[in-house]
BAKEKOL-665621 format. One line per 3 residues: their letters; for each residue x, y, z of C-alpha. Coordinates in nm, 2 decimals. Layout:
N
A> X Y Z ~ ...;
! end
This chain:
690
MTT> -1.67 -1.56 5.01 ~ -1.67 -1.86 4.77 ~ -1.86 -1.66 4.50;
AQP> -1.64 -1.36 4.51 ~ -1.37 -1.48 4.28 ~ -1.61 -1.61 4.01;
TST> -1.80 -1.29 4.03 ~ -1.49 -1.08 3.99 ~ -1.36 -1.29 3.71;
TVR> -1.70 -1.27 3.52 ~ -1.69 -0.89 3.56 ~ -1.34 -0.87 3.42;
ETT> -1.43 -1.09 3.13 ~ -1.73 -0.89 3.05 ~ -1.54 -0.57 3.07;
LRY> -1.27 -0.71 2.84 ~ -1.53 -0.82 2.59 ~ -1.70 -0.48 2.58;
LNS> -1.35 -0.30 2.57 ~ -1.23 -0.52 2.28 ~ -1.56 -0.44 2.09;
AIT> -1.50 -0.07 2.17 ~ -1.15 -0.08 2.02 ~ -1.27 -0.27 1.71;
IGA> -1.55 -0.01 1.65 ~ -1.33 0.27 1.73 ~ -1.06 0.14 1.48;
LLF> -1.33 0.12 1.21 ~ -1.45 0.48 1.28 ~ -1.10 0.61 1.30;
WGI> -1.01 0.46 0.96 ~ -1.34 0.60 0.82 ~ -1.22 0.94 0.91;
VLF> -0.87 0.89 0.77 ~ -1.00 0.74 0.44 ~ -1.27 1.01 0.41;
WAS> -1.00 1.28 0.45 ~ -0.78 1.12 0.20 ~ -1.07 1.12 -0.06;
SPG> -1.17 1.47 0.03 ~ -0.87 1.66 0.17 ~ -1.02 2.01 0.16;
TLS> -1.29 1.91 0.41 ~ -1.07 2.02 0.71 ~ -0.75 2.21 0.73;
RAQ> -0.44 2.00 0.79 ~ -0.40 2.14 1.14 ~ -0.76 2.08 1.24;
YAV> -0.75 1.73 1.10 ~ -0.42 1.66 1.29 ~ -0.61 1.74 1.61;
VFL> -0.88 1.48 1.53 ~ -0.62 1.23 1.41 ~ -0.38 1.25 1.71;
GSI> -0.66 1.25 1.97 ~ -0.84 0.95 1.81 ~ -0.53 0.73 1.76;
LVL> -0.40 0.81 2.11 ~ -0.74 0.71 2.26 ~ -0.74 0.38 2.07;
YIL> -0.37 0.32 2.19 ~ -0.49 0.38 2.55 ~ -0.78 0.16 2.52;
NEA> -0.57 -0.12 2.38 ~ -0.32 -0.08 2.67 ~ -0.61 -0.09 2.90;
VGS> -0.68 -0.44 2.79 ~ -0.34 -0.55 2.93 ~ -0.39 -0.36 3.25;
IEA> -0.73 -0.54 3.32 ~ -0.58 -0.88 3.23 ~ -0.30 -0.82 3.47;
GDD> -0.53 -0.68 3.74 ~ -0.33 -0.35 3.76 ~ -0.60 -0.11 3.88;
LDL> -0.35 0.18 3.93 ~ -0.22 0.15 3.58 ~ -0.59 0.14 3.45;
LIL> -0.68 0.45 3.64 ~ -0.37 0.63 3.48 ~ -0.48 0.52 3.14;
IAC> -0.84 0.64 3.20 ~ -0.70 0.97 3.31 ~ -0.49 0.99 3.00;
ASV> -0.78 0.92 2.77 ~ -0.99 1.17 2.94 ~ -0.74 1.45 2.90;
MIV> -0.69 1.37 2.53 ~ -1.06 1.35 2.46 ~ -1.13 1.69 2.64;
ACA> -0.83 1.86 2.49 ~ -0.88 1.76 2.13 ~ -1.24 1.82 2.15;
YLF> -1.17 2.17 2.28 ~ -0.90 2.25 2.02 ~ -1.13 2.12 1.74;
TNF> -1.44 2.31 1.84 ~ -1.24 2.63 1.91 ~ -1.00 2.59 1.61;
EAV> -1.05 2.93 1.45 ~ -0.99 3.11 1.79 ~ -0.70 2.91 1.89;
YQQ> -0.53 2.87 1.56 ~ -0.61 3.20 1.38 ~ -0.72 3.46 1.63;
RQG> -0.49 3.39 1.92 ~ -0.17 3.26 1.75 ~ 0.11 3.33 1.98;
RAL> -0.09 3.36 2.30 ~ -0.34 3.16 2.49 ~ -0.59 3.19 2.77;
EHE> -0.51 3.08 3.12 ~ -0.72 2.76 3.12 ~ -0.56 2.66 2.78;
YHL> -0.21 2.67 2.93 ~ -0.34 2.43 3.21 ~ -0.49 2.21 2.95;
AWL> -0.16 2.22 2.76 ~ 0.04 2.11 3.06 ~ -0.20 1.80 3.09;
VVA> -0.15 1.72 2.73 ~ 0.23 1.74 2.76 ~ 0.21 1.51 3.06;
VIL> 0.01 1.25 2.87 ~ 0.25 1.26 2.57 ~ 0.54 1.21 2.81;
YLT> 0.37 0.92 2.97 ~ 0.28 0.76 2.65 ~ 0.62 0.81 2.51;
WRS> 0.77 0.64 2.80 ~ 0.51 0.36 2.79 ~ 0.58 0.29 2.41;
YGK> 0.96 0.35 2.39 ~ 1.10 0.34 2.74 ~ 1.33 0.57 2.94;
IFL> 1.58 0.66 2.67 ~ 1.33 0.84 2.45 ~ 1.15 0.99 2.75;
GLV> 1.48 1.14 2.86 ~ 1.53 1.28 2.52 ~ 1.20 1.46 2.52;
VGA> 1.24 1.58 2.87 ~ 1.60 1.68 2.79 ~ 1.49 1.89 2.49;
MAY> 1.22 2.06 2.71 ~ 1.48 2.14 2.98 ~ 1.73 2.26 2.72;
ALY> 1.48 2.50 2.59 ~ 1.38 2.63 2.93 ~ 1.73 2.64 3.09;
GWM> 1.97 2.68 2.81 ~ 2.10 3.00 2.96 ~ 2.28 2.79 3.22;
LPG> 2.50 2.62 2.95 ~ 2.84 2.76 2.87 ~ 2.98 2.77 2.52;
IFG> 2.83 2.74 2.18 ~ 2.52 2.55 2.30 ~ 2.41 2.81 2.55;
HAG> 2.12 3.03 2.47 ~ 1.89 3.29 2.64 ~ 1.62 3.03 2.73;
IDT> 1.25 3.06 2.68 ~ 0.97 3.07 2.95 ~ 0.72 2.79 3.01;
RYM> 0.43 2.97 2.84 ~ 0.62 3.01 2.52 ~ 0.72 2.65 2.53;
LQV> 0.35 2.54 2.58 ~ 0.26 2.76 2.28 ~ 0.53 2.59 2.07;
LIT> 0.42 2.24 2.18 ~ 0.04 2.27 2.21 ~ -0.16 2.59 2.19;
DLG> -0.03 2.72 1.85 ~ -0.11 2.37 1.71 ~ 0.25 2.31 1.62;
GFF> 0.48 2.09 1.82 ~ 0.28 1.77 1.89 ~ 0.03 1.86 1.65;
GSL> 0.27 2.00 1.39 ~ 0.40 1.89 1.05 ~ 0.51 1.54 1.14;
TQL> 0.17 1.46 1.29 ~ 0.00 1.61 0.99 ~ 0.23 1.40 0.76;
TAT> 0.15 1.09 0.96 ~ -0.22 1.15 0.93 ~ -0.22 1.23 0.56;
LIA> 0.05 1.00 0.42 ~ 0.19 0.74 0.66 ~ -0.15 0.63 0.81;
PFL> -0.29 0.48 0.49 ~ 0.01 0.27 0.43 ~ 0.00 0.13 0.77;
LYA> -0.36 0.04 0.72 ~ -0.24 -0.15 0.41 ~ 0.02 -0.32 0.62;
GLL> -0.26 -0.41 0.88 ~ -0.47 -0.57 0.60 ~ -0.16 -0.76 0.47;
FAY> -0.12 -0.91 0.82 ~ -0.48 -0.99 0.85 ~ -0.52 -1.16 0.51;
GAF> -0.20 -1.37 0.56 ~ 0.05 -1.20 0.33 ~ 0.33 -1.23 0.58;
DLI> 0.27 -1.60 0.62 ~ 0.30 -1.63 0.24 ~ 0.63 -1.43 0.25;
LRV> 0.77 -1.68 0.50 ~ 0.65 -1.97 0.29 ~ 0.82 -1.81 -0.02;
AIA> 1.14 -1.75 0.17 ~ 1.16 -2.10 0.30 ~ 1.08 -2.25 -0.04;
SAK> 1.35 -2.05 -0.21 ~ 1.59 -2.16 0.06 ~ 1.60 -2.50 -0.09;
YIE> 1.80 -2.37 -0.38 ~ 2.06 -2.17 -0.18 ~ 2.34 -2.33 0.01;
SGV> 2.28 -2.11 0.31 ~ 1.91 -2.13 0.25 ~ 1.78 -2.14 0.61;
AQT> 1.97 -1.83 0.72 ~ 1.85 -1.65 0.40 ~ 1.48 -1.69 0.51;
AVL> 1.54 -1.44 0.78 ~ 1.71 -1.19 0.54 ~ 1.42 -1.21 0.28;
ASA> 1.13 -1.22 0.54 ~ 1.28 -0.96 0.77 ~ 1.38 -0.72 0.49;
IIG> 1.04 -0.72 0.33 ~ 0.84 -0.70 0.64 ~ 1.07 -0.44 0.80;
SVN> 1.01 -0.21 0.51 ~ 0.66 -0.15 0.61 ~ 0.71 -0.20 0.98;
GSY> 0.89 0.11 1.08 ~ 1.08 -0.03 1.37 ~ 1.37 -0.27 1.37;
AAN> 1.30 -0.38 1.72 ~ 0.94 -0.47 1.65 ~ 1.05 -0.65 1.33;
AGM> 1.31 -0.85 1.50 ~ 1.05 -0.97 1.75 ~ 0.78 -1.04 1.48;
TGS> 0.99 -1.24 1.23 ~ 1.27 -1.34 1.48 ~ 1.02 -1.56 1.68;
FTI> 0.99 -1.77 1.37 ~ 1.33 -1.74 1.19 ~ 1.56 -1.76 1.50;
PTM> 1.44 -2.10 1.62 ~ 1.44 -2.23 1.26 ~ 1.81 -2.13 1.21;
IDS> 1.92 -2.28 1.55 ~ 1.75 -2.60 1.46 ~ 1.94 -2.61 1.13;
GLR> 2.26 -2.59 1.32 ~ 2.36 -2.23 1.35 ~ 2.48 -2.11 1.69;
PRT> 2.23 -1.90 1.88 ~ 2.44 -1.59 1.86 ~ 2.47 -1.62 1.49;
AAA> 2.10 -1.67 1.44 ~ 2.02 -1.37 1.65 ~ 2.29 -1.16 1.47;
IEG> 2.15 -1.25 1.13 ~ 1.79 -1.16 1.23 ~ 1.90 -0.83 1.40;
TAS> 2.09 -0.73 1.09 ~ 1.82 -0.83 0.85 ~ 1.56 -0.64 1.05;
TSG> 1.78 -0.33 1.05 ~ 1.84 -0.35 0.68 ~ 1.47 -0.38 0.60;
QVL> 1.42 -0.03 0.72 ~ 1.59 0.12 0.42 ~ 1.41 -0.08 0.15;
PPV> 1.18 0.11 -0.08 ~ 0.89 0.17 -0.14 ~ 0.81 0.25 0.23;
MGA> 1.16 0.26 0.40 ~ 1.00 0.23 0.74 ~ 0.77 0.53 0.67;
SAF> 1.09 0.75 0.63 ~ 1.03 0.79 0.25 ~ 0.72 1.00 0.31;
VMA> 0.90 1.23 0.56 ~ 1.20 1.27 0.34 ~ 0.98 1.37 0.04;
SFL> 0.80 1.62 0.26 ~ 1.13 1.78 0.40 ~ 1.30 1.81 0.06;
QIA> 0.98 1.92 -0.12 ~ 1.03 1.66 -0.40 ~ 0.82 1.39 -0.54;
YVD> 0.78 1.07 -0.33 ~ 0.87 0.87 -0.65 ~ 1.20 1.06 -0.67;
VIS> 1.29 0.96 -0.31 ~ 1.21 0.60 -0.39 ~ 1.42 0.61 -0.71;
AGL> 1.72 0.75 -0.52 ~ 1.70 0.47 -0.26 ~ 1.70 0.18 -0.50;
LPA> 2.07 0.15 -0.56 ~ 2.19 0.20 -0.19 ~ 1.92 -0.06 -0.09;
AIL> 2.04 -0.31 -0.35 ~ 2.40 -0.27 -0.24 ~ 2.31 -0.31 0.13;
VAS> 2.09 -0.61 0.08 ~ 2.33 -0.79 -0.16 ~ 2.62 -0.74 0.08;
IVI> 2.42 -0.87 0.38 ~ 2.30 -1.18 0.17 ~ 2.66 -1.26 0.09;
GVH> 2.77 -1.20 0.45 ~ 2.49 -1.42 0.58 ~ 2.60 -1.69 0.32;
YTS> 2.96 -1.69 0.43 ~ 2.88 -1.69 0.81 ~ 2.62 -1.96 0.77;
IRE> 2.83 -2.21 0.57 ~ 3.12 -2.14 0.80 ~ 2.93 -2.30 1.08;
VGS> 2.71 -2.57 0.94 ~ 2.78 -2.59 0.57 ~ 2.49 -2.65 0.33;
QDL> 2.15 -2.68 0.51 ~ 1.83 -2.88 0.43 ~ 1.52 -2.71 0.57;
QFD> 1.22 -2.93 0.60 ~ 0.92 -2.71 0.63 ~ 0.64 -2.96 0.66;
DLF> 0.62 -2.90 1.03 ~ 0.66 -2.53 1.03 ~ 0.30 -2.45 0.91;
DER> -0.03 -2.59 1.00 ~ -0.12 -2.66 0.63 ~ 0.05 -2.70 0.29;
LTR> -0.02 -2.48 0.00 ~ -0.03 -2.63 -0.35 ~ 0.14 -2.45 -0.64;
GDK> -0.20 -2.33 -0.75 ~ -0.28 -2.19 -0.41 ~ 0.05 -2.01 -0.40;
LVE> -0.01 -1.86 -0.74 ~ -0.36 -1.74 -0.62 ~ -0.22 -1.59 -0.31;
GIR> 0.06 -1.42 -0.51 ~ -0.20 -1.26 -0.74 ~ -0.42 -1.16 -0.44;
FGV> -0.13 -0.97 -0.27 ~ 0.07 -0.88 -0.58 ~ -0.20 -0.70 -0.77;
PFL> -0.26 -0.42 -0.50 ~ 0.12 -0.37 -0.49 ~ 0.13 -0.34 -0.86;
VLI> -0.15 -0.09 -0.84 ~ 0.05 0.12 -0.60 ~ 0.36 0.11 -0.82;
ALL> 0.15 0.20 -1.13 ~ -0.03 0.49 -0.97 ~ 0.27 0.64 -0.80;
GVL> 0.55 0.56 -1.06 ~ 0.36 0.56 -1.39 ~ 0.05 0.78 -1.36;
QWT> 0.22 1.01 -1.09 ~ -0.09 1.03 -0.87 ~ -0.06 1.17 -0.52;
VAT> 0.06 0.95 -0.25 ~ -0.28 0.97 -0.06 ~ -0.49 0.90 -0.36;
SAL> -0.26 0.61 -0.46 ~ -0.27 0.46 -0.11 ~ -0.65 0.49 -0.11;
WTI> -0.69 0.29 -0.43 ~ -0.43 0.04 -0.32 ~ -0.63 -0.02 0.00;
ATM> -0.95 -0.05 -0.19 ~ -0.79 -0.31 -0.43 ~ -0.65 -0.49 -0.14;
IGL> -0.98 -0.52 0.04 ~ -1.16 -0.61 -0.28 ~ -0.92 -0.89 -0.36;
GIA> -0.87 -0.99 0.01 ~ -1.23 -1.07 0.04 ~ -1.33 -1.18 -0.31;
TPV> -1.03 -1.43 -0.37 ~ -1.12 -1.69 -0.10 ~ -1.49 -1.65 -0.18;
LQS> -1.42 -1.71 -0.55 ~ -1.21 -2.01 -0.46 ~ -1.49 -2.15 -0.25;
IYA> -1.73 -2.10 -0.54 ~ -1.50 -2.27 -0.78 ~ -1.46 -2.56 -0.54;
VVT> -1.84 -2.60 -0.53 ~ -1.88 -2.57 -0.91 ~ -1.62 -2.83 -0.97;
GRR> -1.76 -3.07 -0.73 ~ -1.50 -3.06 -0.46 ~ -1.65 -3.20 -0.14;
SAT> -1.63 -3.02 0.18 ~ -1.42 -3.16 0.45 ~ -1.73 -3.14 0.68;
VEL> -1.89 -3.42 0.48 ~ -1.79 -3.77 0.61 ~ -1.66 -4.01 0.34;
DDR> -1.89 -4.29 0.47 ~ -2.20 -4.06 0.47 ~ -2.19 -3.89 0.13;
PSA> -2.51 -3.73 0.01 ~ -2.61 -3.74 -0.36 ~ -2.50 -3.45 -0.58;
RSP> -2.86 -3.31 -0.58 ~ -2.94 -3.36 -0.21 ~ -3.05 -3.07 0.00;
RLR> -2.77 -3.15 0.25 ~ -2.49 -3.12 0.00 ~ -2.63 -2.80 -0.13;
SVR> -2.66 -2.67 0.22 ~ -2.29 -2.77 0.29 ~ -2.18 -2.60 -0.03;
RSR> -2.37 -2.28 0.05 ~ -2.23 -2.30 0.41 ~ -1.88 -2.32 0.26;
IVD> -1.92 -2.01 0.06 ~ -2.09 -1.81 0.34 ~ -1.81 -1.92 0.59;
SLV> -1.55 -1.80 0.35 ~ -1.72 -1.46 0.32 ~ -1.78 -1.42 0.69;
TEL> -1.41 -1.53 0.76 ~ -1.27 -1.27 0.52 ~ -1.50 -1.00 0.65;
GNT> -1.37 -1.08 1.00 ~ -1.02 -1.06 0.87 ~ -1.08 -0.73 0.72;
VAG> -1.22 -0.60 1.04 ~ -0.92 -0.74 1.21 ~ -0.69 -0.57 0.96;
FRR> -0.84 -0.24 1.04 ~ -0.78 -0.29 1.40 ~ -0.43 -0.42 1.34;
GAI> -0.35 -0.12 1.12 ~ -0.45 0.12 1.41 ~ -0.24 -0.08 1.66;
ILA> 0.06 -0.06 1.43 ~ 0.01 0.31 1.36 ~ -0.04 0.43 1.73;
PIA> 0.32 0.40 1.85 ~ 0.45 0.56 1.53 ~ 0.20 0.85 1.58;
IIL> 0.31 0.88 1.94 ~ 0.68 0.89 1.85 ~ 0.64 1.13 1.56;
AAV> 0.43 1.37 1.77 ~ 0.69 1.37 2.05 ~ 0.98 1.42 1.79;
NGI> 0.79 1.70 1.63 ~ 0.79 1.88 1.97 ~ 1.16 1.81 2.02;
VDL> 1.23 1.95 1.67 ~ 1.03 2.26 1.71 ~ 1.20 2.33 2.05;
LMV> 1.55 2.27 1.90 ~ 1.47 2.50 1.61 ~ 1.36 2.77 1.85;
TGT> 1.70 2.74 2.03 ~ 1.89 2.74 1.70 ~ 2.05 2.41 1.77;
PSK> 2.09 2.30 1.41 ~ 2.32 2.59 1.33 ~ 2.52 2.53 1.65;
IAL> 2.59 2.17 1.55 ~ 2.71 2.29 1.21 ~ 2.94 2.53 1.38;
MLM> 3.07 2.25 1.60 ~ 3.13 2.01 1.30 ~ 3.31 2.29 1.12;
DIS> 3.52 2.37 1.43 ~ 3.62 2.02 1.52 ~ 3.68 1.90 1.17;
GGV> 3.88 2.20 1.07 ~ 3.66 2.22 0.76 ~ 3.78 1.88 0.64;
LFI> 3.48 1.70 0.49 ~ 3.59 1.34 0.58 ~ 3.64 1.42 0.94;
AAI> 3.31 1.60 0.95 ~ 3.13 1.30 0.79 ~ 3.27 1.07 1.05;
LGM> 3.17 1.29 1.33 ~ 2.82 1.35 1.17 ~ 2.78 0.97 1.15;
LVC> 2.87 0.93 1.52 ~ 2.61 1.19 1.61 ~ 2.35 1.02 1.40;
IVM> 2.42 0.68 1.56 ~ 2.39 0.83 1.91 ~ 2.07 1.02 1.82;
GIG> 1.92 0.70 1.67 ~ 1.96 0.49 1.98 ~ 1.64 0.34 2.10;
MPT> 1.43 0.51 1.84 ~ 1.22 0.37 1.54 ~ 1.37 0.46 1.21;
VAA> 1.14 0.75 1.11 ~ 1.20 0.93 1.44 ~ 1.58 0.89 1.41;
YVI> 1.57 1.02 1.05 ~ 1.36 1.33 1.15 ~ 1.60 1.43 1.43;
TST> 1.92 1.37 1.23 ~ 1.79 1.53 0.92 ~ 1.70 1.84 1.12;
LVA> 2.01 1.87 1.32 ~ 2.30 1.72 1.12 ~ 2.20 1.72 0.75;
PAF> 2.19 2.10 0.71 ~ 2.56 2.12 0.82 ~ 2.67 1.92 0.52;
VND> 2.44 2.09 0.27 ~ 2.52 2.45 0.38 ~ 2.88 2.42 0.50;
FGV> 3.02 2.15 0.28 ~ 2.81 2.18 -0.03 ~ 2.70 1.82 -0.02;
PEL> 2.39 1.77 -0.24 ~ 2.06 1.78 -0.02 ~ 1.95 1.43 -0.12;
AAH> 2.29 1.27 -0.06 ~ 2.31 1.45 0.29 ~ 1.97 1.33 0.39;
YMV> 2.03 0.97 0.28 ~ 2.37 0.98 0.47 ~ 2.20 1.07 0.79;
FYA> 1.92 0.83 0.73 ~ 2.15 0.53 0.69 ~ 2.37 0.64 0.97;
AVM> 2.08 0.66 1.21 ~ 1.96 0.31 1.11 ~ 2.31 0.18 1.22;
AGV> 2.20 0.23 1.58 ~ 2.00 -0.10 1.55 ~ 2.32 -0.30 1.55;
TPP> 2.56 -0.07 1.72 ~ 2.65 -0.15 2.09 ~ 2.60 -0.06 2.37;
VAI> 2.22 -0.04 2.29 ~ 2.17 -0.21 1.96 ~ 1.79 -0.25 2.01;
AVV> 1.74 -0.49 1.71 ~ 2.02 -0.72 1.85 ~ 1.88 -0.69 2.21;
VAA> 1.54 -0.84 2.09 ~ 1.70 -1.10 1.87 ~ 1.95 -1.21 2.15;
GIA> 1.66 -1.24 2.40 ~ 1.48 -1.48 2.16 ~ 1.79 -1.68 2.09;
ESN> 1.90 -1.67 2.45 ~ 2.25 -1.57 2.34 ~ 2.51 -1.34 2.49;
FWE> 2.44 -0.98 2.38 ~ 2.80 -0.87 2.32 ~ 2.89 -1.18 2.12;
TCA> 2.57 -1.13 1.91 ~ 2.66 -0.77 1.85 ~ 3.01 -0.86 1.74;
TAM> 2.87 -1.11 1.48 ~ 2.60 -0.87 1.37 ~ 2.85 -0.59 1.31;
TIA> 3.08 -0.82 1.09 ~ 2.77 -0.91 0.87 ~ 2.64 -0.53 0.86;
APL> 3.00 -0.39 0.83 ~ 2.92 -0.22 0.49 ~ 2.64 -0.03 0.65;
FVL> 2.90 0.15 0.85 ~ 3.07 0.27 0.54 ~ 2.79 0.32 0.30;
PLS> 2.67 0.66 0.44 ~ 3.02 0.80 0.35 ~ 2.98 0.67 0.00;
FIY> 2.67 0.90 -0.04 ~ 2.89 1.20 0.05 ~ 3.16 1.12 -0.20;
HPE> 2.94 0.96 -0.46 ~ 2.61 1.16 -0.46 ~ 2.52 1.00 -0.79;
LVS> 2.44 0.68 -0.59 ~ 2.12 0.86 -0.46 ~ 2.03 1.04 -0.77;
TAL> 1.67 1.07 -0.88 ~ 1.77 1.00 -1.24 ~ 1.94 0.66 -1.27;
GVQ> 2.20 0.67 -1.54 ~ 2.51 0.49 -1.67 ~ 2.73 0.68 -1.41;
SLI> 2.51 0.58 -1.12 ~ 2.52 0.22 -1.22 ~ 2.89 0.22 -1.27;
TAG> 2.95 0.38 -0.92 ~ 2.70 0.14 -0.76 ~ 2.88 -0.15 -0.91;
AVL> 3.22 -0.03 -0.78 ~ 3.07 0.04 -0.43 ~ 2.91 -0.30 -0.43;
LGA> 3.24 -0.47 -0.50 ~ 3.38 -0.27 -0.21 ~ 3.10 -0.39 0.01;
VTI> 3.17 -0.75 -0.10 ~ 3.54 -0.70 -0.03 ~ 3.45 -0.60 0.33;
IYG> 3.20 -0.89 0.37 ~ 3.46 -1.13 0.22 ~ 3.72 -1.02 0.45;
LNY> 3.53 -1.03 0.77 ~ 3.30 -1.34 0.71 ~ 3.48 -1.58 0.46;
PFY> 3.59 -1.90 0.63 ~ 3.97 -1.87 0.55 ~ 4.15 -2.20 0.60;
FDR> 4.47 -2.04 0.73 ~ 4.63 -2.02 1.08 ~ 4.49 -1.74 1.29;
QYT> 4.81 -1.55 1.27 ~ 4.75 -1.50 0.90 ~ 4.37 -1.47 0.90;
IPI> 4.36 -1.16 1.12 ~ 4.59 -0.95 0.91 ~ 4.40 -1.06 0.60;
RFG> 4.06 -0.96 0.75 ~ 4.19 -0.63 0.86 ~ 4.35 -0.55 0.54;
LFW> 4.05 -0.65 0.33 ~ 3.81 -0.43 0.56 ~ 4.01 -0.11 0.48;
LGA> 4.06 -0.20 0.12 ~ 3.68 -0.24 0.08 ~ 3.62 0.09 0.27;
FIM> 3.86 0.25 0.04 ~ 3.69 0.12 -0.27 ~ 3.34 0.23 -0.13;
VYP> 3.44 0.58 -0.04 ~ 3.72 0.71 -0.27 ~ 3.58 0.95 -0.52;
TLF> 3.80 0.86 -0.81 ~ 3.69 0.57 -1.03 ~ 4.04 0.48 -1.14;
AQV> 4.15 0.43 -0.78 ~ 3.84 0.22 -0.71 ~ 3.92 0.00 -1.00;
AGI> 4.27 -0.05 -0.88 ~ 4.14 -0.15 -0.53 ~ 3.90 -0.39 -0.70;
AVF> 4.19 -0.54 -0.88 ~ 4.38 -0.60 -0.55 ~ 4.08 -0.77 -0.42;
ALV> 4.05 -0.99 -0.72 ~ 4.42 -1.10 -0.68 ~ 4.36 -1.18 -0.31;
FIA> 4.04 -1.37 -0.40 ~ 4.22 -1.58 -0.67 ~ 4.52 -1.64 -0.45;
EKY> 4.30 -1.76 -0.17 ~ 4.12 -2.01 -0.40 ~ 4.47 -2.14 -0.52;
LSD> 4.62 -2.18 -0.17 ~ 4.30 -2.33 -0.02 ~ 4.34 -2.63 -0.25;
SWT> 4.63 -2.74 -0.03 ~ 4.43 -2.71 0.30 ~ 4.17 -2.96 0.41;
VPV> 4.03 -2.79 0.71 ~ 3.67 -2.92 0.75 ~ 3.38 -2.66 0.76;
GSE> 3.29 -2.58 1.12 ~ 3.65 -2.63 1.26 ~ 3.82 -2.38 1.48;
LSR> 4.05 -2.26 1.19 ~ 3.75 -2.17 0.98 ~ 3.60 -1.93 1.24;
! end
């Protein structure tokens, strides 16, 4: 009896060691397949490649989840995961080897055992969807399936004849649409390489550098501590694809730092939640939505990025100003001492080298995409190659430089220094170079594994969303939503836009950015394009930004939930603060409808003038809701209310003359406040300033 526990522990540790090795090797093989296809896309058809891709990434995800099950000693969960992995291996191997018969010869019908296998795959996708994103999104997938099967039971406009279970399985699995359809193929061909790039950035320490730069820049800004969250979360969130994951990742660092500097926990959490949400709209990745948008609209990826520059600039600028006002209202100017935040200090030269190390691959990406107009896949391939080359070579070259210039290794004791020509010193120097090389090779392998772990939940959600979209398309739901918007709004564009935004927010609840965009662009955007004549790009950006709002909109507000959990603050108070900081985000989608030049692929004078006016409208809203007015509350509330609606008017009204008039009113209020505040001596942080 006394040896049972050590034996069990030893078996578990051995199993974990082998399982982790299997995940690492599997990740390397998986990315080998992805990169090979990116370099030779004609080797397999996109549908056949999607089968290999989805099966492989889901098995890797299951193996990674199994690590947690073994560590927790949950044998039942482990058995379920083993069953899921077995189903995906068998199903994808069958579909791959019988691709011609399934995809070409029996399109629209399947054999009996194929239907049984399809049910098992559906069950696995549902389980993994629940495991990755919880009950809300699982309910959405199951609801779409139930609606497709039993739509005949619904009265009114959303009722339909219904489909049988075999046809549903054909749509989802056996015709290689649905879960293996266009979104999965898009993930495999375009999104996956960029997430490998993100994994390598993590492994080589790029995000540590981003945080260092953010903190260093904070020294020169009055609200500097809070701005670190905006800068770090916005940059990292652009490639993350999930505001909830981003809030957890950067918030674990930025929220305690903001609280230590004097911000209230609810304010720190609100700033992080807002910054994580805003990062999802930043080019060049836009949380992976940019690739999907380019595919849907059949335009160049570079055009999507160009169209998103001005809106992203407006949003980030307004949030920076909002965070500034909110921060100084509570603690005034802040002094961040970052000596204790990192294990080691970087010299100016080290920061320059690290900037080159991570900046050159990004410049390669921009040059290949924006200047040479190469394909996205090829550009991503060369960016990854450059990142790996510099990621490994830079530290090794630094070690060689240190050896050549005679810098002693820290491993050599000062009181036992060997001579310059001694074998011991040469051995130490060689060891330093070899250790650097081995370390970076290990980081590269870790980056490949990290990239697969980042990719897996996105692949799962997009596969599930692809199934939802295909089922809704079969039932004609998009046209029914268009009819509903026309009927309720009475054909008035403004009312329809408000209703459309509400629908987008509801559909975006609990989902990562790209999934929310796919659903809203499929169901809502066509109504504005076909029935109201809104330009296609403007309609898609409208639903995209509106869906992102779900991250800070109660009662769910996933980004705020995560941030409030880290800060241990009240959820509703945190939501209220977040919404005041992110208020322009609730108006900006309407600006795209009435000012489509904001999201034009060709940036011109008119676009810049409109962007300037809309930005001033956003600043009016931010100023009204967040500036620490030194007046009695009875005056402050009407001022805030009036400035919010004035800013919304400036942002949305389609006539430039009216916008300029609104800006003039704001300027008068701004100047008057500065004049009147001279006679007030309310200290920062007092009750009147809140």
